[in-house]
DORO-182532 format. One record per residue: residue in three letters; x, y, z of N, C-alpha, C in turn. Coordinates in steps of 0.1 Angstrom, whole numbers, plus 2048, in hexadecimal, padded with zeros to 3 digits. Layout:
REM DORO-182532
alaXYZXYZXYZ/...
//
This chain:
REM DORO-182532
met736846713739853719747853720/pro75085B71C75E85A72175F85E730/ala75586773575686B742748871746/lys74587175373987675873C88475E/ile73388E75B73489B76172989D76B/met72D8A07787238A17827278AC78C/lys71D8B17947218BA79F7258B27AB/val72E8B77B37338B07BE7288AC7C7/cys71F8B57C97138B27D270B8A67CD/glu70A8A47C07038997BA70B88C7BB/ala71888D7BA7218817B972587C7C7/arg7238847D17288817DF7248737E3/asp7178717E47128647EA7158597E1/tyr71585B7D47188517CA72684C7CC/leu7308557CE73E8527CF74284D7DC/leu73C8517E774084E7F473A8427FA/lys72F83D7F47278327FB72F8257FC/asp7398237F37418167F374F8187F9/arg75182380075E82680575E827814/trp76982481A76B82682876983582C/pro76283883675C82F84174E82B83F/lys74882F83373A82B83273981C82F/lys74281782774280882574F80282C/arg74C7F98357577F383C7577E4839/gly7637DF8377647D18347607CD825/leu7617C182275E7BC8147517B3814/asp74D7B08087417A880674279B80D/ala73879781473878B81C73A77E814/glu73477E8087357737FF7447727FA/leu74A77D7F675877D7F27617787FD/leu75F77D809767778815766769817/ser75976481675775681875E74E80E/tyr75E75280176574B7F677474B7F8/val7797567FC7887577FE78C74F80B/glu78374F81578674882178873981D/glu78073481478272681078F723809/ile79472D8017A172C7FB7AC72B806/ile7AB73480F7B573481A7B5727822/arg7A97228257A871682C7AE70A824/asp7AC70A8177B270080F7C170080F/val7C770C80E7D570D80F7DB70981C/lys7D470D8277D87098347D86FA836/glu7CE6F38307CD6E58327D56DD828/arg7D76E181C7DD6D98117EB6DE80D/gly7EE6EA8117FB6F080E7FE6F17FF/asp80A6EC7FB80E6ED7ED8046E77E3/arg7FE6DC7E77F46D67DE7E96E07DB/ala7E46E77E57DA6F17E27DF6FC7D9/leu7EB7017DB7F170B7D37F17077C4/ile7F56FA7C27F66F57B47E86F47AE/asp7DE6EF7B57D16ED7B07CA6FB7AE/leu7CC7047B77C67127B57CC71A7AA/thr7D97187A87E071F79D7DB71A790/glu7D870D78F7D37077837C470C781/lys7BD70D78B7AF71178B7AD720787/phe7B572978D7B373778B7BD73D780/asp7C873777E7D273D7757D3734768/gly7CE7287687CF72075D7DD71A75B/val7E47197667F27147657F470876E/lys7F96FE7697FC6F277180A6F2775/leu80D6F278281A6F378781D6E678F/ser82A6E379182E6D979A8346E07A6/val8366D87B183B6DE7BD8496E57BB/asp8516DF7B385E6E47B185E6F17A8/arg8526F47A385170079A84B70C7A2/leu84770A7AE8407147B684A7207B8/arg85771C7BC8617277BE8697297B1/val86B7357AE8737397A28817367A5/ser88872F79C89672B79D8A073679A/arg8AC73579F8B773E79C8B973F78D/glu8B87337868BB7337788B073B770/glu8A473A77589A74276E89C751770/ile8A175577B8A476377E8AF768775/glu8BA7607748C576376B8C176475D/arg8B875B7598B475B74B8AB767748/ala8A476C75289C7787508A478474C/tyr8B07857518B879174D8BB79173E/ser8BB7867378BE7867298B178A721/met8A678A72889978E72289479C725/val89C7A372C8997B17308A47BA72A/ser8A07C57258A97CE71E8B27D5729/glu8BD7DA7248C67E272D8BE7EF732/lys8B67F47298AF80072C8A57FE738/gln89E7F27378957EE74289C7EB74F/ala8A77E474E8AE7E175A8B47EE761/ser8B87F77588BD80475D8B280C764/ala8A680C75E89B81376489780D771/leu8988007738957F977F89F7FE78A/glu8AC7FD7868B780278F8B5810794/asp8B281978A8B082778E8A4829797/ala89982279488D82479C89081E7AA/lys8978137AB89B80D7B88A28177C0/lys8AC81E7BA8B58277C18AD8327C7/arg8A38387BF89B8437C489283F7D0/ile88C8337CE88382F7D988B82B7E5/tyr8978257E38A08217EE8A482D7F6/glu8A88387EF8AD8447F68A384B7FE/val89684B7F988B85180188884980D/glu88783C80C884834817890834822/lys89C83481D8A78358268A784282E/ala8A484D8278A385A82E89885A838/phe88D85383588285283E88684A84B/leu88C83F84889083685389A83D85D/ser8A38468578AD84D85F8A6857869/arg89A85A86789386486F88985D879/ile88985087987F84988188684488E/gly87F8458998858428A688A84E8AD/phe88B84E8BA8908598C28948558D0/glu89C85E8D689F85C8E489B8698EB/tyr8958678F788F8738FE89387290C/thr89987D91289C87D920895889926/asp88D88793088589293688D899942/glu8868A294888D8AA9538918A295F/leu88A89696188D88E96C899884969/gly89D88495C8A887B9588A386E953/ile89686C95189186094C89385F93D/lys89985493989D85392B894849924/ile88D84D919885844911889843903/cys88B8378FE8908368F088682D8E8/trp8838318DB87C82A8D18868268C6/arg8888198C48928158BA88B80C8B0/pro88C80F8A388680689988E7F9897/lys8867EE89688C7E18938847DB888/pro88B7D587E8847CE87387D7C2877/leu8727BF87086C7B18718767A886B/glu87379B86C87D79186787978C859/ser86C78C85686878884885C78F844/val85A79083784E79783184B791823/gly83F79082083A78B81383479780B/cys8397997FF8357A37F682C79D7EB/tyr8207A27EA81879D7DF8197A77D3/val81C7A17C781D7A97BB8137A57B1/pro8097AD7AD7FF7A87A48057A4797/gly7FD79C7908017987827F579D779/gly7F17947707E67977677EB79B759/lys7E57A57537E77A97467F57AE744/phe7FB7B674D8087BB74C8107B8759/pro81E7B77588267B67648267C376C/tyr8297C277982A7CD7818377CE789/pro8427CF78284F7D07898507DC793/ser8487E67908497F27988437EF7A6/thr8387E77A68327E37B383C7DA7BB/leu8447D27B484E7CB7BB8587D47C2/leu85D7DE7BA8667E87C08607EF7CD/met8537F37CB84D7FA7D684B7F27E3/thr8497E57E18477DD7ED8547D77F3/val85D7D47EB8697CD7EF8737D77F5/ile8757E37EE8807EC7F287E7F1800/pro8727F68048717FA8128747EF81C/ala8717E38198747D78228837D5823/lys88A7D68188987D581889F7E081F/val89A7EC81E8A07F882589E7F6834/ala8927F08388907EE8468997E484C/gly89F7DB8438A87D18488A27C384A/ile8977C08438917B38448997A983D/ser89C79E8438A679483E89F78B834/arg89278883588C77F82B880786825/val88178A818876790811872787805/ile86678280586177A7FB8577817F2/val85677C7E684C7827DC8437777D7/cys8367797D782D7707D08267787C5/thr8257727B981F7797AE81A76E7A5/pro80E77079F80876679680F763789/pro81075778581775477880E75876C/ser81475A76180D75C75480874E74F/lys80174E7447FB74273F80573773C/asn81173B73981C73173682372D743/gly81E73174E82472D75B83073575F/glu83473F75884074775B83C754762/ile84675A76884676776E84D770764/his84777C76184D78575785B78875B/pro86478875187278A75387579775B/ile86E7A27578717AF75E86E7AE76D/thr8647A67708617A577F86C79D786/leu87179377F87C78B785888794787/val88B79C77C8977A477D8967AF788/ala88A7B47898877BE7948897B87A2/ala8847AB7A38857A47B08947A27B3/asp89C79E7A98AA79C7AC8B27A97AF/ile8AF7B37A88B57C07AB8B27C57B9/cys8A67C27BE8A27C67CB8A67BD7D6/gly8AC7B17D28B07A87DD8A679F7E3/val89B79C7DB8917937E08977857E3/asn89377F7EE8997737F28927667EC/glu8857677EA87E75C7E48737627DC/ile87075B7D086575F7C785D7537C4/tyr8507547C58477497C383C74D7B8/arg83A7447AF8307467A58227427A9/val81D74A7B38107477B98097547BB/gly7FC7557B77F57627B87E87607BF/gly7E076B7C07D376A7C57D27687D4/ala7C67657D97C47627E77CD7577ED/gln7D074D7E47D87427E87E67467EC/ala7EB7507E57F97557E87F975C7F5/ile7EF7637F87EE76A8057ED760811/ala7E575580E7E474A8187F174381B/ala7F874181080573A81180F742819/met81074F81681975881D81575982C/ala80875982F80375A83C80674E845/tyr80374283F80273684780D72C843/gly81372E83781E72583381871882C/thr82171382481E70581D82C6FE81E/glu82C6F28188396EB8188446F3811/ser8416FB80784B7027FF84D710804/ile84271680A84372480D84272681C/lys84D72A82284C72D83184473A833/pro83C73A83E83474684183D752844/val83775E84283E76B845837772851/glu83D77C85583878486182E78F85D/lys82F79385082679E84B82479C83C/ile8187A18378157A08298127AE824/val8187B28198157BF8138137BD804/gly80D7C87FE80B7C87F07FD7C97EB/pro7FA7CF7E07EC7D07DB7E87C47D3/gly7DB7C47D07D57B97C87C77BB7C5/asn7C07B17BF7B27B27BC7AA7AF7C8/gln79D7AE7C67947AD7D27967A07D9/tyr79B7967D279D7897D97AA78A7E2/val7B47907DD7C07937E47BD79B7F1/met7B57A67EE7B27AF7F97AA7A8804/ala7A179F8007997988097A178E811/ala7AB78780A7B477E8117BC78581B/lys7C27918177CA7988217C279C82D/leu7B67A082B7AD7A48377AB798840/leu7A878C83A7A57808417B177B849/val7BD77C8437C977784A7CE781854/ser7CA78D8547CF79885C7CD79586B/lys7C478C86E7C278987C7CE781882/asp7D677B8797E177387D7EE779878/val7EE78086D7FB7858677F8794863/pro80079D8687FD7AB8647FE7AE855/ile7F67B78507F77BC8427FA7CB842/asp7FC7D08367FE7DE8357F17E6836/his7E97E582C7DC7EC82B7D47E781F/pro7C77EA81F7BF7E68147C37EE807/ala7C77E77FD7CB7EE7F07C57E77E4/gly7BB7EE7DE7B47E87D37B77EF7C6/pro7AD7F07BD7AF7F67B07B38057B1/ser7BB80A7A87C18177A97B78227A7/glu7BA82D7AE7B08397AD7B88467AE/ile7B38507A77B985D7A77AE8677A9/met7B18727B07A887E7B07B188A7AD/ile7AD8927A47B489E7A17AC8AA7A5/leu7B28B27AE7AC8BF7B37B28CA7AB/ala7AB8D17A27B18DA7997A88E7798/asp7AF8F27947A88FE7917AA902782/glu7A690D77E7A69117707B491376A/thr7BF9137737CC91476E7D2907769/ala7CB8FC76C7D08EE7687D08EC759/asn7DA8E57547DA8E17467D08D6744/pro7C58D873C7BB8CE73B7C08C1734/tyr7C98C272B7CE8B67257D68AE72E/tyr7DE8B47377E68AD7417DC8A674B/val7D28AD74F7C88A87587C189B752/ala7BD89D7457B789173E7C088573D/leu7CD88873A7D787D73A7D8876747/asp7D887D7527DA87775F7CD86F763/leu7C287475F7B586C7627B585F75A/val7B886074D7B88557457C284A748/ser7CE84F74D7D98467507D583D75C/gln7CE8437657CA83B7717BF83076E/val7B58347657AB82A7627B0820758/glu7BC8217537C381774B7C580A752/his7C480B7607C57FF7687B97F6766/gly7AE7FB7607A37F375D7977F5766/pro78D7ED7647807EE76C7837EE77B/gly77C7F678277E7F7791787803794/ser79080878B79881378E78F82078C/ile79282A79478A836795793843792/ala78E84C78A79485878778A864789/val78D86E79178487979478B886793/leu78588F78C78989D78C77F8A5794/val7858AE79D77C8B77A57818C57A2/thr7798CE79D77D8DB79A7718E579B/thr7748F279C76A8FC79C76890278E/ser7708FD7857709027777698F976D/met75D8FD7697568F675E75E8F7751/arg76590174F76D9037437778F8742/leu77E8F574E7888EB74E7818DD74C/ile7768DB75276F8CE75076C8CB741/lys7678D573A7648D372C7708D0724/lys77B8D77277888D471F78D8C7722/val78D8C372F7918B57337898AB72D/tyr77C8AD72C7738A37267768A1717/asp7798AC71077C8AB7027898A3700/ser7938A570979F89E70879E88F70B/ile79688C71579387E71978E87670D/lys78587C70677E8756FA78986F6F1/cys7948766F079F8726E67A88686ED/leu7A78666FA7B185E7017AC851707/ile79F85170A79A845711799839709/ser79B82D70F79A82070878F81870E/asp78B80E70678180570B7877FD716/gly77E7FA7207837F272C7897FA737/asp78B80773579180F73F78681174A/gly78B81675678281876177A825760/asp77482976B76A83576A77284276C/ile76D84C76577285A76676686376A/leu76886B77475D874778763882779/leu75C88C77376089A7737568A177C/leu75B8A67877528AC7917548BB792/ile7498C37927498D17947458D57A2/ala74D8DC7A974B8E17B67468EF7B6/asp73E8F37C07399017C174490A7C5/asp74D9067CD75990E7D17649057D5/ile77090A7D877B9037DC77A8FB7E9/asp7729017F276F8FA7FF7688ED7FD/glu75E8ED7F47578E17F17608D77EA/ala7698DB7E27728D27DB77C8CC7E5/val7818D47EE78B8CF7F87838C5801/gly7778C98067708C180F76D8B3809/phe7698B37FC7668A67F677389E7F4/ala77E8A47F178A89C7F078E8967FD/asn78C89D80878F89781578588B818/asp77888D81576F88281777287680E/phe77687880277986D7F97858667FD/ala78F86D80279C8678067A285F7FB/pro7A68657F07AB85D7E57B98577E7/glu7BB84C7E07C98467DF7D38517DB/his7D18577CF7D98617CA7D186E7C9/leu7D78797CD7D08867CB7DA8907C4/glu7D88937B87DF89D7B17D98AB7B4/ile7E18B57B77DC8C27BA7E28CB7AF/ile7DB8CF7A67E08D879B7D88E579B/ala7DE8EE7A27D78FB7A47E19067A7/glu7DC9127A77E591E7A97EB91D7B7/asp7E39197C17E89187CF7E89097D3/ala7EF9017CB7EF8F37CD7F58EF7DB/gly8008F67DF8068F37EC7FD8F77F7/gly7F69027F67ED9068017E18FC802/leu7DC8F87F67D18EE7F77D58E17FD/ser7E18DD7FA7E68D08007E68D180F/met7E88DC8157E88DD8247DA8DB829/arg7D08DD8217C28DB8257BD8CC824/ile7C58C481E7C18B681C7C78AE827/cys7BE8A682D7C289D8387C088F835/ser7BA88B82A7B887D8277BA87B818/ala7C78768157CA8728087D786A809/gly7D885F8017E38578027F085E7FE/leu7F08647F27FC86B7ED7F78777E6/met7FC8837EA7F888F7E38048937DA/leu8008977CE80A89B7C38078A97BF/ile8118B27C280F8C07C18138C67B4/gly80A8CD7AD80E8D47A180C8CC794/gly80C8D278980A8CC77C8148C3776/tyr8208C277D82B8BA77882E8AF782/ser8248AB78A8268A079481B895791/pro81A89078580F88678381087978B/val80587278D80586579480F85C78D/ser80F85D77F81785377882685477B/ile82B85F77E83A86078283B85A790/ser83185D7998328577A78318487A7/asp82B84379D82983479C83782D79A/tyr84183479684D82E79285A833799/cys85C84079986984479D86A8527A4/leu8608577AA8618637B28698607BF/gly8678537C486C84F7D186184D7DB/thr8558527D884984E7E08448417DC/asn83C83B7E583782D7E382982E7DC/his8278247D381A8247CD8108197D2/val8158137DD80C8097E48058127EF/ile7F88167EC7F18207F37E381B7F6/pro7DD81E8027D08198057C681F7FB/thr7BC8177F77B181C7EE7A381B7F6/arg79981E7EE78B81C7F37888247FF/gly78F83080178D83880C795835819/tyr79D82B8187A58278247B1830826/ser7B383A81D7BD8448207B984D82C/his7AC84C8307A885283D7B084D848/val7B48418487BA83B8547C7833852/tyr7CB8328457D882B8427E183483A/gln7ED8318397F78398317FE830827/pro80583681D80B82D81381682481A/leu819819812823810816830818818/ser83881482284581A82484D81182D/val85A81683086280E83985C80C846/leu85281584A84B813857844806858/asn83F80184C8377F584C8407E9850/phe84D7EA84F8567DE85185E7DF85D/ile85B7E88668627E98738587E887F/lys85E7E488A8577E68978607EE8A0/phe85C7F28AB8647FA8B48667F38C1/thr8737F38C68767F08D38767FC8DB/val8717FC8E88718088F08788058FD/thr88180D90188880C90D886818916/ala88581692388382192D88D81E938/glu89482993C89D82894789A833951/cys89782F95E89383996889E839973/pro8A48459758AE8479808A784698E/pro8AE8439988A88429A68A084E9AA/gln8A685A9A889F8669AD8928689A5/ala89286599888686699087B85C995/leu87F85099987584799E86F84D9AB/arg8778539B48728599C08698649BC/asp86C86C9B38648789AF8568749AA/leu8568689A384986499C84285A9A5/ser8488559AF84284A9B783484D9BC/ala8328599C182585C9C781985B9BD/ile81C85F9B081285F9A680F8509A3/ala8198489A181783A99D8108329A8/ile8158349B580F82D9C08008309C1/thr7FD83D9C07EF8419C17E683A9B7/leu7EB83A9AA7E38349A07E38249A1/ala7EE81E9A57EE8109A77E480C9B2/glu7E48139BD7DB8109C87CC8129C4/ser7CA81C9BC7BC81F9B77B78149AE/glu7C080C9A87BC8019A07BC7F49A8/gly7BF7F59B57C07E99BD7CC7E09BB/leu7D67E59B57E27DE9B27ED7E19BC/val7EB7DC9C87F47E09D38027DB9D1/lys8047D09CA8127CC9C981A7D49BE/his8127DA9B58187E49AC81D7F09B5/ala8157F59BE8198009C78257FC9CF/leu8257EF9D48307EA9DD83D7EA9D5/ala83C7E69C88497E59C184F7F29BF/ile8477FD9BF84D80A9BE85180F9CC/gly84880E9D684A8139E385680D9EA/glu8598019E88657FA9EF8728009E9/arg8718059DD87E80A9D78818189DC/val87681F9E087982E9E48788309F3/lys8768259FB875827A0988182EA10/gly88C829A0B89882FA1289C83DA0C/
//
């Protein structure tokens, strides 16, 4: 069956039971298994990385092969077409410009009526580790999405960990993307062991201050486990799309967008929510011609009215939400929980995955309720300064002294009172 057709009220519990906030955290057995991997890397360093890479990826490496060499990167250019390299450059430029514009609007200076001046200034972290998934296909786009915001923020050391293919190599297009983006170090290490290495360091890999990037359940578990010591971006698992549509939507385009997302494989989710049974039937017929074996789940949901459809979209908090409807802009204003909203029939998720300028590293599994997509914000911290003129201190002293004394902190009160006595 290419897709399931259900009423929203029937699908609600089925779809929400494994999503935040109903389900918090990961399976205890999975966490225990990944914790052992992390412990092994912390104790044995490079040796553990080599053994685990052979165990999980079927690749036997030596210590000097963990880091990708400059010669390998240069050789990769000869294996990538000019068209591919140009596409990487063009995508980089678009993402860079959006992130740069965002950064220019961050931070502020504020002076109140008493003359007190408060400043928030963004400062970059010093180092970050970007995880780029491997597997069946390379993901140079994920490298762009994770590395470019870090570089815009001004991070001086950006490293990438990505699993090797069966021949022990990293796909040339991934290496070219890394070079175009200015990655400082590239390591052929994947899975939970890569996260552990970036968090705690080994002989070859110096630890970083933050870890970002999507991955499978083992990578997600590792990120959550190390997050007590090293900050991470957010939980990001298998891809998901929800399309909120009315009868004006093109059913073939809707079907294409649903099928394109489940192309990521088992675990990926694609959901259509609409008040139009006519649209559902036409989408279903198109899906039958497009779906492939091994793709993820597609659900076609019929809502009683638009309020039920919008309410369910907010509860589901999808990674991607396409809104294809006559009043798409108005409906978007009613959505409070979605990682990325794409408005109208010509804004498919597929274009946002590569070159709209938005980021495709977005929280999944309902975490869009409380997290936002990756951006330059993930790679900065703020310094805050405050400057209080003498008269402002006098004007505010009574408030502060009263509160300090009520907390029993008499020396706090004294530090203020002595300044304003005269």
